[in-house]
ROZA-83338 format. One record per residue: x, y, z of N, C-alpha, C, CB in turn; residue number from 1; residue in one letter. Coordinates in nm, 3 decimals. Each point is the difference from the previous one (the first is absolute). Glycine has a CB too. Example, Ala and Ser with C-alpha at 12.3 -4.5 7.8 and 13.67 -1.06 7.14 Angstrom:
BEGIN
<drenmi n_x="1.319" n_y="-0.569" n_z="0.780" ca_x="-0.089" ca_y="0.119" ca_z="0.000" c_x="0.090" c_y="0.120" c_z="0.000" cb_x="-0.189" cb_y="-0.117" cb_z="0.125" nr="1" rest="A"/>
<drenmi n_x="0.154" n_y="0.222" n_z="-0.197" ca_x="0.082" ca_y="0.119" ca_z="0.006" c_x="-0.077" c_y="0.109" c_z="0.073" cb_x="0.118" cb_y="-0.063" cb_z="-0.215" nr="2" rest="S"/>
//
This chain:
BEGIN
<drenmi n_x="5.899" n_y="21.171" n_z="11.135" ca_x="0.124" ca_y="0.064" ca_z="-0.045" c_x="-0.037" c_y="0.124" c_z="-0.082" cb_x="0.125" cb_y="-0.222" cb_z="-0.002" nr="1" rest="M"/>
<drenmi n_x="-0.054" n_y="0.331" n_z="0.029" ca_x="-0.025" ca_y="0.128" ca_z="-0.068" c_x="0.128" c_y="0.048" c_z="-0.066" cb_x="-0.182" cb_y="0.059" cb_z="0.166" nr="2" rest="K"/>
<drenmi n_x="0.169" n_y="0.005" n_z="-0.282" ca_x="0.114" ca_y="0.060" ca_z="-0.071" c_x="-0.026" c_y="0.151" c_z="-0.006" cb_x="0.045" cb_y="-0.212" cb_z="-0.139" nr="3" rest="H"/>
<drenmi n_x="0.052" n_y="0.290" n_z="0.187" ca_x="-0.009" ca_y="0.146" ca_z="-0.010" c_x="0.120" c_y="0.056" c_z="-0.075" cb_x="-0.129" cb_y="0.007" cb_z="0.213" nr="4" rest="L"/>
<drenmi n_x="0.101" n_y="0.088" n_z="-0.301" ca_x="0.103" ca_y="0.084" ca_z="-0.058" c_x="0.005" c_y="0.124" c_z="0.088" cb_x="-0.034" cb_y="-0.089" cb_z="-0.242" nr="5" rest="N"/>
<drenmi n_x="0.153" n_y="0.123" n_z="0.291" ca_x="0.014" ca_y="0.107" ca_z="0.098" c_x="0.106" c_y="0.099" c_z="-0.049" cb_x="-0.068" cb_y="-0.155" cb_z="0.189" nr="6" rest="I"/>
<drenmi n_x="0.033" n_y="0.283" n_z="-0.190" ca_x="0.098" ca_y="0.104" ca_z="-0.034" c_x="0.012" c_y="0.093" c_z="0.120" cb_x="-0.053" cb_y="-0.014" cb_z="-0.250" nr="7" rest="R"/>
<drenmi n_x="0.177" n_y="0.038" n_z="0.292" ca_x="0.027" ca_y="0.082" ca_z="0.118" c_x="0.070" c_y="0.127" c_z="-0.045" cb_x="0.016" cb_y="-0.205" cb_z="0.149" nr="8" rest="I"/>
<drenmi n_x="-0.066" n_y="0.320" n_z="-0.104" ca_x="0.055" ca_y="0.130" ca_z="-0.036" c_x="0.057" c_y="0.068" c_z="0.124" cb_x="-0.164" cb_y="0.020" cb_z="-0.190" nr="9" rest="F"/>
<drenmi n_x="0.265" n_y="0.061" n_z="0.169" ca_x="0.064" ca_y="0.075" ca_z="0.108" c_x="0.151" c_y="-0.018" c_z="-0.008" cb_x="-0.204" cb_y="-0.028" cb_z="0.147" nr="10" rest="G"/>
<drenmi n_x="0.270" n_y="0.043" n_z="-0.033" ca_x="0.145" ca_y="-0.024" ca_z="0.006" c_x="0.018" c_y="-0.149" c_z="0.029" cb_x="0.054" cb_y="0.240" cb_z="0.081" nr="11" rest="K"/>
<drenmi n_x="-0.056" n_y="-0.320" n_z="-0.188" ca_x="-0.001" ca_y="-0.146" ca_z="0.016" c_x="0.113" c_y="-0.069" c_z="-0.077" cb_x="-0.245" cb_y="0.013" cb_z="0.032" nr="12" rest="V"/>
<drenmi n_x="0.331" n_y="0.066" n_z="-0.096" ca_x="0.117" ca_y="-0.059" ca_z="-0.065" c_x="0.125" c_y="0.048" c_z="0.072" cb_x="-0.120" cb_y="-0.010" cb_z="-0.223" nr="13" rest="Q"/>
<drenmi n_x="0.217" n_y="-0.082" n_z="0.237" ca_x="0.124" ca_y="0.035" ca_z="0.069" c_x="-0.014" c_y="0.001" c_z="0.151" cb_x="0.062" cb_y="0.133" cb_z="-0.197" nr="14" rest="G"/>
<drenmi n_x="-0.170" n_y="-0.194" n_z="0.249" ca_x="-0.024" ca_y="-0.002" ca_z="0.145" c_x="-0.029" c_y="-0.142" c_z="0.049" cb_x="-0.090" cb_y="0.236" cb_z="-0.013" nr="15" rest="V"/>
<drenmi n_x="0.137" n_y="-0.335" n_z="-0.062" ca_x="-0.016" ca_y="-0.143" ca_z="0.035" c_x="-0.145" c_y="-0.046" c_z="0.000" cb_x="0.206" cb_y="0.019" cb_z="0.135" nr="16" rest="F"/>
<drenmi n_x="-0.291" n_y="0.051" n_z="-0.211" ca_x="-0.142" ca_y="-0.039" ca_z="-0.006" c_x="-0.015" c_y="-0.140" c_z="-0.059" cb_x="-0.065" cb_y="0.242" cb_z="-0.024" nr="17" rest="Y"/>
<drenmi n_x="0.132" n_y="-0.268" n_z="-0.088" ca_x="-0.013" ca_y="-0.131" ca_z="-0.065" c_x="0.053" c_y="-0.112" c_z="0.089" cb_x="0.021" cb_y="0.110" cb_z="-0.224" nr="18" rest="R"/>
<drenmi n_x="0.097" n_y="-0.089" n_z="0.283" ca_x="0.059" ca_y="-0.103" ca_z="0.084" c_x="-0.087" c_y="-0.028" c_z="0.122" cb_x="0.228" cb_y="0.070" cb_z="-0.077" nr="19" rest="A"/>
<drenmi n_x="-0.281" n_y="0.036" n_z="0.138" ca_x="-0.086" ca_y="-0.018" ca_z="0.117" c_x="-0.130" c_y="-0.068" c_z="-0.039" cb_x="0.101" cb_y="0.202" cb_z="0.106" nr="20" rest="T"/>
<drenmi n_x="-0.155" n_y="-0.168" n_z="-0.222" ca_x="-0.125" ca_y="-0.064" ca_z="-0.043" c_x="0.021" c_y="-0.149" c_z="-0.022" cb_x="-0.073" cb_y="0.215" cb_z="-0.107" nr="21" rest="S"/>
<drenmi n_x="0.190" n_y="-0.255" n_z="0.060" ca_x="0.028" ca_y="-0.143" ca_z="-0.016" c_x="0.003" c_y="-0.070" c_z="0.135" cb_x="0.130" cb_y="0.048" cb_z="-0.209" nr="22" rest="K"/>
<drenmi n_x="-0.065" n_y="0.013" n_z="0.307" ca_x="0.006" ca_y="-0.060" ca_z="0.134" c_x="-0.141" c_y="-0.019" c_z="0.055" cb_x="0.226" cb_y="0.107" cb_z="0.041" nr="23" rest="I"/>
<drenmi n_x="-0.308" n_y="-0.002" n_z="-0.051" ca_x="-0.136" ca_y="-0.007" ca_z="0.052" c_x="-0.082" c_y="-0.103" c_z="-0.079" cb_x="0.014" cb_y="0.243" cb_z="0.072" nr="24" rest="V"/>
<drenmi n_x="-0.001" n_y="-0.243" n_z="-0.203" ca_x="-0.074" ca_y="-0.096" ca_z="-0.083" c_x="0.037" c_y="-0.143" c_z="0.037" cb_x="-0.009" cb_y="0.167" cb_z="-0.187" nr="25" rest="A"/>
<drenmi n_x="0.139" n_y="-0.192" n_z="0.204" ca_x="0.045" ca_y="-0.135" ca_z="0.036" c_x="-0.056" c_y="-0.041" c_z="0.136" cb_x="0.211" cb_y="0.034" cb_z="-0.135" nr="26" rest="D"/>
<drenmi n_x="-0.214" n_y="0.058" n_z="0.230" ca_x="-0.053" ca_y="-0.030" ca_z="0.133" c_x="-0.149" c_y="-0.033" c_z="-0.006" cb_x="0.173" cb_y="0.151" cb_z="0.101" nr="27" rest="Q"/>
<drenmi n_x="-0.246" n_y="-0.082" n_z="-0.188" ca_x="-0.145" ca_y="-0.018" ca_z="-0.009" c_x="-0.042" c_y="-0.108" c_z="-0.098" cb_x="-0.024" cb_y="0.237" cb_z="0.060" nr="28" rest="L"/>
<drenmi n_x="0.117" n_y="-0.284" n_z="-0.143" ca_x="-0.035" ca_y="-0.098" ca_z="-0.101" c_x="-0.060" c_y="0.061" c_z="-0.125" cb_x="-0.035" cb_y="-0.160" cb_z="0.182" nr="29" rest="G"/>
<drenmi n_x="0.061" n_y="0.289" n_z="-0.205" ca_x="-0.048" ca_y="0.069" ca_z="-0.119" c_x="0.093" c_y="-0.035" c_z="-0.116" cb_x="-0.100" cb_y="0.190" cb_z="0.138" nr="30" rest="V"/>
<drenmi n_x="0.042" n_y="-0.218" n_z="-0.254" ca_x="0.077" ca_y="-0.033" ca_z="-0.121" c_x="-0.015" c_y="0.112" c_z="-0.101" cb_x="-0.031" cb_y="-0.249" cb_z="0.039" nr="31" rest="K"/>
<drenmi n_x="0.132" n_y="0.265" n_z="-0.127" ca_x="-0.008" ca_y="0.102" ca_z="-0.104" c_x="0.134" c_y="0.064" c_z="-0.026" cb_x="-0.235" cb_y="0.042" cb_z="0.063" nr="32" rest="G"/>
<drenmi n_x="0.234" n_y="0.088" n_z="-0.092" ca_x="0.126" ca_y="0.072" ca_z="-0.025" c_x="-0.017" c_y="0.148" c_z="0.030" cb_x="0.065" cb_y="-0.168" cb_z="-0.174" nr="33" rest="F"/>
<drenmi n_x="0.049" n_y="0.236" n_z="0.187" ca_x="0.004" ca_y="0.144" ca_z="0.020" c_x="0.111" c_y="0.058" c_z="-0.087" cb_x="-0.089" cb_y="-0.023" cb_z="0.238" nr="34" rest="V"/>
<drenmi n_x="0.064" n_y="0.141" n_z="-0.295" ca_x="0.103" ca_y="0.065" ca_z="-0.082" c_x="-0.017" c_y="0.151" c_z="0.003" cb_x="0.012" cb_y="-0.202" cb_z="-0.149" nr="35" rest="K"/>
<drenmi n_x="0.099" n_y="0.271" n_z="0.125" ca_x="-0.003" ca_y="0.146" ca_z="-0.015" c_x="-0.052" c_y="0.035" c_z="-0.138" cb_x="0.192" cb_y="0.026" cb_z="0.161" nr="36" rest="N"/>
<drenmi n_x="-0.261" n_y="0.085" n_z="-0.171" ca_x="-0.049" ca_y="0.051" ca_z="-0.128" c_x="0.075" c_y="0.127" c_z="-0.036" cb_x="-0.229" cb_y="-0.101" cb_z="0.042" nr="37" rest="E"/>
<drenmi n_x="0.238" n_y="0.132" n_z="-0.172" ca_x="0.073" ca_y="0.120" ca_z="-0.043" c_x="-0.054" c_y="0.130" c_z="0.058" cb_x="0.052" cb_y="-0.122" cb_z="-0.209" nr="38" rest="P"/>
<drenmi n_x="-0.182" n_y="0.126" n_z="0.243" ca_x="-0.059" ca_y="0.124" ca_z="0.052" c_x="0.026" c_y="0.021" c_z="0.149" cb_x="-0.174" cb_y="-0.021" cb_z="-0.174" nr="39" rest="D"/>
<drenmi n_x="0.253" n_y="-0.069" n_z="0.238" ca_x="0.031" ca_y="0.014" ca_z="0.141" c_x="-0.091" c_y="-0.080" c_z="0.092" cb_x="0.085" cb_y="0.223" cb_z="-0.054" nr="40" rest="G"/>
<drenmi n_x="-0.187" n_y="-0.284" n_z="-0.003" ca_x="-0.090" ca_y="-0.083" ca_z="0.082" c_x="0.055" c_y="-0.143" c_z="0.009" cb_x="-0.198" cb_y="0.142" cb_z="-0.068" nr="41" rest="S"/>
<drenmi n_x="0.132" n_y="-0.223" n_z="0.150" ca_x="0.032" ca_y="-0.142" ca_z="0.010" c_x="-0.125" c_y="-0.076" c_z="-0.042" cb_x="0.170" cb_y="0.037" cb_z="0.189" nr="42" rest="V"/>
<drenmi n_x="-0.150" n_y="-0.143" n_z="-0.268" ca_x="-0.112" ca_y="-0.083" ca_z="-0.047" c_x="0.016" c_y="-0.141" c_z="0.053" cb_x="-0.023" cb_y="0.140" cb_z="-0.208" nr="43" rest="Y"/>
<drenmi n_x="-0.087" n_y="-0.196" n_z="0.256" ca_x="-0.001" ca_y="-0.138" ca_z="0.050" c_x="-0.117" c_y="-0.076" c_z="-0.058" cb_x="0.111" cb_y="0.073" cb_z="0.212" nr="44" rest="M"/>
<drenmi n_x="-0.092" n_y="-0.202" n_z="-0.224" ca_x="-0.111" ca_y="-0.092" ca_z="-0.016" c_x="0.010" c_y="-0.094" c_z="0.118" cb_x="-0.006" cb_y="0.017" cb_z="-0.257" nr="45" rest="E"/>
<drenmi n_x="-0.104" n_y="-0.033" n_z="0.329" ca_x="0.000" ca_y="-0.080" ca_z="0.123" c_x="-0.119" c_y="-0.094" c_z="0.002" cb_x="0.117" cb_y="0.186" cb_z="0.123" nr="46" rest="A"/>
<drenmi n_x="-0.091" n_y="-0.309" n_z="-0.076" ca_x="-0.105" ca_y="-0.100" ca_z="0.013" c_x="0.004" c_y="-0.059" c_z="0.140" cb_x="0.012" cb_y="-0.051" cb_z="-0.247" nr="47" rest="E"/>
<drenmi n_x="-0.129" n_y="0.046" n_z="0.310" ca_x="-0.011" ca_y="-0.056" ca_z="0.135" c_x="-0.147" c_y="-0.015" c_z="0.034" cb_x="0.220" cb_y="0.106" cb_z="0.072" nr="48" rest="A"/>
<drenmi n_x="-0.246" n_y="-0.176" n_z="0.039" ca_x="-0.136" ca_y="-0.006" ca_z="0.054" c_x="-0.036" c_y="0.138" c_z="0.055" cb_x="0.023" cb_y="-0.248" cb_z="0.055" nr="49" rest="D"/>
<drenmi n_x="-0.152" n_y="0.270" n_z="-0.031" ca_x="-0.047" ca_y="0.133" ca_z="0.042" c_x="0.072" c_y="0.053" c_z="0.124" cb_x="-0.220" cb_y="-0.058" cb_z="-0.096" nr="50" rest="D"/>
<drenmi n_x="0.235" n_y="-0.025" n_z="0.198" ca_x="0.061" ca_y="0.046" ca_z="0.125" c_x="0.144" c_y="0.043" c_z="-0.021" cb_x="-0.151" cb_y="-0.152" cb_z="0.127" nr="51" rest="F"/>
<drenmi n_x="0.231" n_y="0.069" n_z="-0.195" ca_x="0.141" ca_y="0.033" ca_z="-0.025" c_x="0.011" c_y="0.122" c_z="-0.091" cb_x="0.062" cb_y="-0.243" cb_z="0.027" nr="52" rest="E"/>
<drenmi n_x="-0.153" n_y="0.254" n_z="-0.124" ca_x="0.003" ca_y="0.115" ca_z="-0.091" c_x="-0.029" c_y="0.129" c_z="0.077" cb_x="-0.074" cb_y="-0.147" cb_z="-0.193" nr="53" rest="M"/>
<drenmi n_x="-0.020" n_y="0.141" n_z="0.285" ca_x="-0.032" ca_y="0.118" ca_z="0.081" c_x="0.122" c_y="0.046" c_z="0.081" cb_x="-0.240" cb_y="-0.076" cb_z="0.014" nr="54" rest="E"/>
<drenmi n_x="0.311" n_y="-0.019" n_z="0.046" ca_x="0.122" ca_y="0.033" ca_z="0.075" c_x="0.108" c_y="0.056" c_z="-0.093" cb_x="-0.055" cb_y="-0.181" cb_z="0.167" nr="55" rest="L"/>
<drenmi n_x="0.068" n_y="0.122" n_z="-0.286" ca_x="0.100" ca_y="0.048" ca_z="-0.096" c_x="-0.032" c_y="0.142" c_z="-0.045" cb_x="0.039" cb_y="-0.237" cb_z="-0.077" nr="56" rest="F"/>
<drenmi n_x="-0.167" n_y="0.266" n_z="0.054" ca_x="-0.038" ca_y="0.136" ca_z="-0.041" c_x="0.027" c_y="0.101" c_z="0.112" cb_x="-0.176" cb_y="-0.098" cb_z="-0.152" nr="57" rest="L"/>
<drenmi n_x="0.162" n_y="0.055" n_z="0.277" ca_x="0.037" ca_y="0.089" ca_z="0.111" c_x="0.147" c_y="0.037" c_z="-0.011" cb_x="-0.175" cb_y="-0.103" cb_z="0.148" nr="58" rest="E"/>
<drenmi n_x="0.261" n_y="0.004" n_z="-0.177" ca_x="0.142" ca_y="0.030" ca_z="-0.021" c_x="0.018" c_y="0.096" c_z="-0.117" cb_x="0.063" cb_y="-0.226" cb_z="0.092" nr="59" rest="F"/>
<drenmi n_x="-0.132" n_y="0.198" n_z="-0.203" ca_x="0.017" ca_y="0.083" ca_z="-0.121" c_x="-0.031" c_y="0.146" c_z="0.028" cb_x="-0.058" cb_y="-0.198" cb_z="-0.141" nr="60" rest="C"/>
<drenmi n_x="-0.038" n_y="0.224" n_z="0.228" ca_x="-0.037" ca_y="0.138" ca_z="0.033" c_x="0.103" c_y="0.070" c_z="0.087" cb_x="-0.236" cb_y="-0.069" cb_z="-0.017" nr="61" rest="N"/>
<drenmi n_x="0.319" n_y="-0.008" n_z="0.087" ca_x="0.105" ca_y="0.058" ca_z="0.084" c_x="0.136" c_y="-0.007" c_z="-0.069" cb_x="-0.129" cb_y="-0.064" cb_z="0.205" nr="62" rest="K"/>
<drenmi n_x="0.161" n_y="-0.054" n_z="-0.259" ca_x="0.127" ca_y="-0.019" ca_z="-0.066" c_x="0.114" c_y="-0.021" c_z="0.097" cb_x="-0.084" cb_y="0.137" cb_z="-0.185" nr="63" rest="G"/>
<drenmi n_x="0.204" n_y="-0.128" n_z="0.133" ca_x="0.121" ca_y="-0.017" ca_z="0.082" c_x="0.018" c_y="0.122" c_z="0.089" cb_x="0.107" cb_y="-0.144" cb_z="-0.180" nr="64" rest="S"/>
<drenmi n_x="-0.011" n_y="0.136" n_z="0.273" ca_x="0.020" ca_y="0.107" ca_z="0.098" c_x="0.022" c_y="0.137" c_z="-0.063" cb_x="0.095" cb_y="-0.171" cb_z="0.151" nr="65" rest="D"/>
<drenmi n_x="-0.022" n_y="0.176" n_z="-0.262" ca_x="0.034" ca_y="0.128" ca_z="-0.061" c_x="-0.095" c_y="0.041" c_z="-0.111" cb_x="0.235" cb_y="-0.045" cb_z="0.057" nr="66" rest="K"/>
<drenmi n_x="-0.333" n_y="-0.039" n_z="-0.090" ca_x="-0.095" ca_y="0.031" ca_z="-0.106" c_x="-0.105" c_y="0.100" c_z="0.048" cb_x="0.037" cb_y="-0.228" cb_z="-0.098" nr="67" rest="A"/>
<drenmi n_x="-0.087" n_y="0.306" n_z="0.004" ca_x="-0.114" ca_y="0.088" ca_z="0.025" c_x="-0.104" c_y="-0.034" c_z="-0.107" cb_x="0.145" cb_y="0.188" cb_z="0.103" nr="68" rest="I"/>
<drenmi n_x="-0.249" n_y="-0.258" n_z="-0.063" ca_x="-0.104" ca_y="-0.043" ca_z="-0.094" c_x="-0.106" c_y="0.108" c_z="-0.008" cb_x="0.044" cb_y="-0.245" cb_z="0.051" nr="69" rest="V"/>
<drenmi n_x="-0.063" n_y="0.300" n_z="-0.172" ca_x="-0.104" ca_y="0.101" ca_z="-0.021" c_x="-0.135" c_y="-0.066" c_z="-0.026" cb_x="0.172" cb_y="0.159" cb_z="-0.092" nr="70" rest="D"/>
<drenmi n_x="-0.173" n_y="-0.261" n_z="0.007" ca_x="-0.124" ca_y="-0.071" ca_z="-0.029" c_x="0.032" c_y="-0.134" c_z="-0.064" cb_x="-0.124" cb_y="0.217" cb_z="-0.029" nr="71" rest="K"/>
<drenmi n_x="0.027" n_y="-0.308" n_z="0.037" ca_x="0.011" ca_y="-0.125" ca_z="-0.075" c_x="-0.128" c_y="-0.020" c_z="-0.080" cb_x="0.154" cb_y="-0.101" cb_z="0.175" nr="72" rest="I"/>
<drenmi n_x="-0.139" n_y="0.037" n_z="-0.289" ca_x="-0.114" ca_y="-0.036" ca_z="-0.084" c_x="0.002" c_y="-0.150" c_z="-0.017" cb_x="0.004" cb_y="0.223" cb_z="-0.122" nr="73" rest="E"/>
<drenmi n_x="-0.120" n_y="-0.286" n_z="0.135" ca_x="-0.009" ca_y="-0.144" ca_z="-0.017" c_x="-0.110" c_y="-0.035" c_z="-0.099" cb_x="0.085" cb_y="-0.035" cb_z="0.232" nr="74" rest="T"/>
<drenmi n_x="-0.065" n_y="-0.074" n_z="-0.303" ca_x="-0.105" ca_y="-0.054" ca_z="-0.085" c_x="0.012" c_y="-0.152" c_z="0.000" cb_x="-0.002" cb_y="0.210" cb_z="-0.146" nr="75" rest="S"/>
<drenmi n_x="-0.113" n_y="-0.276" n_z="0.146" ca_x="0.000" ca_y="-0.146" ca_z="-0.003" c_x="0.022" c_y="-0.049" c_z="-0.142" cb_x="-0.154" cb_y="-0.007" cb_z="0.198" nr="76" rest="E"/>
<drenmi n_x="0.216" n_y="-0.109" n_z="-0.208" ca_x="0.027" ca_y="-0.063" ca_z="-0.130" c_x="-0.007" c_y="-0.151" c_z="0.020" cb_x="0.147" cb_y="0.195" cb_z="-0.077" nr="77" rest="A"/>
<drenmi n_x="-0.150" n_y="-0.271" n_z="-0.033" ca_x="-0.004" ca_y="-0.146" ca_z="0.014" c_x="0.127" c_y="-0.054" c_z="0.069" cb_x="-0.143" cb_y="-0.012" cb_z="-0.208" nr="78" rest="P"/>
<drenmi n_x="0.127" n_y="-0.090" n_z="0.288" ca_x="0.111" ca_y="-0.063" ca_z="0.071" c_x="0.096" c_y="-0.063" c_z="-0.101" cb_x="-0.146" cb_y="-0.043" cb_z="0.202" nr="79" rest="V"/>
<drenmi n_x="0.275" n_y="0.065" n_z="-0.182" ca_x="0.104" ca_y="-0.054" ca_z="-0.090" c_x="0.079" c_y="-0.113" c_z="0.064" cb_x="0.016" cb_y="0.225" cb_z="-0.106" nr="80" rest="K"/>
<drenmi n_x="-0.046" n_y="-0.256" n_z="0.232" ca_x="0.067" ca_y="-0.110" ca_z="0.071" c_x="0.152" c_y="0.015" c_z="0.005" cb_x="-0.187" cb_y="-0.146" cb_z="-0.070" nr="81" rest="N"/>
<drenmi n_x="0.233" n_y="0.262" n_z="0.117" ca_x="0.143" ca_y="0.019" ca_z="0.019" c_x="0.051" c_y="-0.101" c_z="0.102" cb_x="-0.019" cb_y="0.247" cb_z="-0.054" nr="82" rest="Y"/>
<drenmi n_x="0.143" n_y="-0.286" n_z="0.040" ca_x="0.060" ca_y="-0.101" ca_z="0.088" c_x="0.071" c_y="0.061" c_z="0.121" cb_x="0.026" cb_y="-0.147" cb_z="-0.198" nr="83" rest="R"/>
<drenmi n_x="0.017" n_y="0.273" n_z="0.185" ca_x="0.068" ca_y="0.069" ca_z="0.109" c_x="-0.017" c_y="0.150" c_z="-0.019" cb_x="0.169" cb_y="-0.188" cb_z="0.025" nr="84" rest="N"/>
<drenmi n_x="-0.098" n_y="0.268" n_z="0.053" ca_x="-0.005" ca_y="0.146" ca_z="-0.013" c_x="0.140" c_y="0.046" c_z="-0.037" cb_x="-0.189" cb_y="0.024" cb_z="0.170" nr="85" rest="F"/>
<drenmi n_x="0.200" n_y="0.047" n_z="-0.281" ca_x="0.132" ca_y="0.038" ca_z="-0.052" c_x="0.014" c_y="0.152" c_z="-0.009" cb_x="0.009" cb_y="-0.214" cb_z="-0.129" nr="86" rest="E"/>
<drenmi n_x="0.112" n_y="0.260" n_z="0.152" ca_x="0.037" ca_y="0.139" ca_z="-0.029" c_x="0.055" c_y="0.002" c_z="-0.141" cb_x="0.049" cb_y="0.054" cb_z="0.246" nr="87" rest="V"/>
<drenmi n_x="-0.114" n_y="0.021" n_z="-0.335" ca_x="0.046" ca_y="0.011" ca_z="-0.138" c_x="0.102" c_y="0.113" c_z="-0.007" cb_x="-0.221" cb_y="-0.088" cb_z="-0.091" nr="88" rest="V"/>
<drenmi n_x="0.340" n_y="0.055" n_z="0.045" ca_x="0.106" ca_y="0.099" ca_z="-0.014" c_x="-0.024" c_y="0.081" c_z="-0.127" cb_x="0.165" cb_y="-0.148" cb_z="0.124" nr="89" rest="K"/>
<drenmi n_x="-0.087" n_y="0.253" n_z="-0.141" ca_x="-0.011" ca_y="0.085" ca_z="-0.119" c_x="0.022" c_y="-0.082" c_z="-0.127" cb_x="0.079" cb_y="0.198" cb_z="0.133" nr="90" rest="K"/>
<drenmi n_x="-0.153" n_y="-0.159" n_z="-0.236" ca_x="0.029" ca_y="-0.058" ca_z="-0.132" c_x="0.131" c_y="0.057" c_z="-0.049" cb_x="-0.247" cb_y="-0.029" cb_z="-0.054" nr="91" rest="N"/>
<drenmi n_x="0.326" n_y="-0.055" n_z="-0.011" ca_x="0.132" ca_y="0.045" ca_z="-0.047" c_x="-0.006" c_y="0.066" c_z="-0.137" cb_x="0.101" cb_y="-0.183" cb_z="0.130" nr="92" rest="L"/>
<drenmi n_x="-0.220" n_y="0.199" n_z="-0.185" ca_x="-0.012" ca_y="0.060" ca_z="-0.133" c_x="0.006" c_y="0.151" c_z="0.007" cb_x="-0.137" cb_y="-0.194" cb_z="-0.074" nr="93" rest="S"/>
//
């Protein structure tokens, strides 16, 4: 099991990137979360076996149909044992 922190840059907000990433994560069995960041990027934490993670990263590089991914950055971190994959909505603060 691998844990990656993933940041996606480009036109990735307002183009169903988070919703599509949840669909793909659920299909692959990837656990974690995805959220929009104030700087216009999308941030994810994802946990999966190597093969599923590789497929998920392929999606992250393409994104949803209307997304334009300029680059992604990944870093490994300790596994947190997420139970599912969630779309984090905006903070109300």
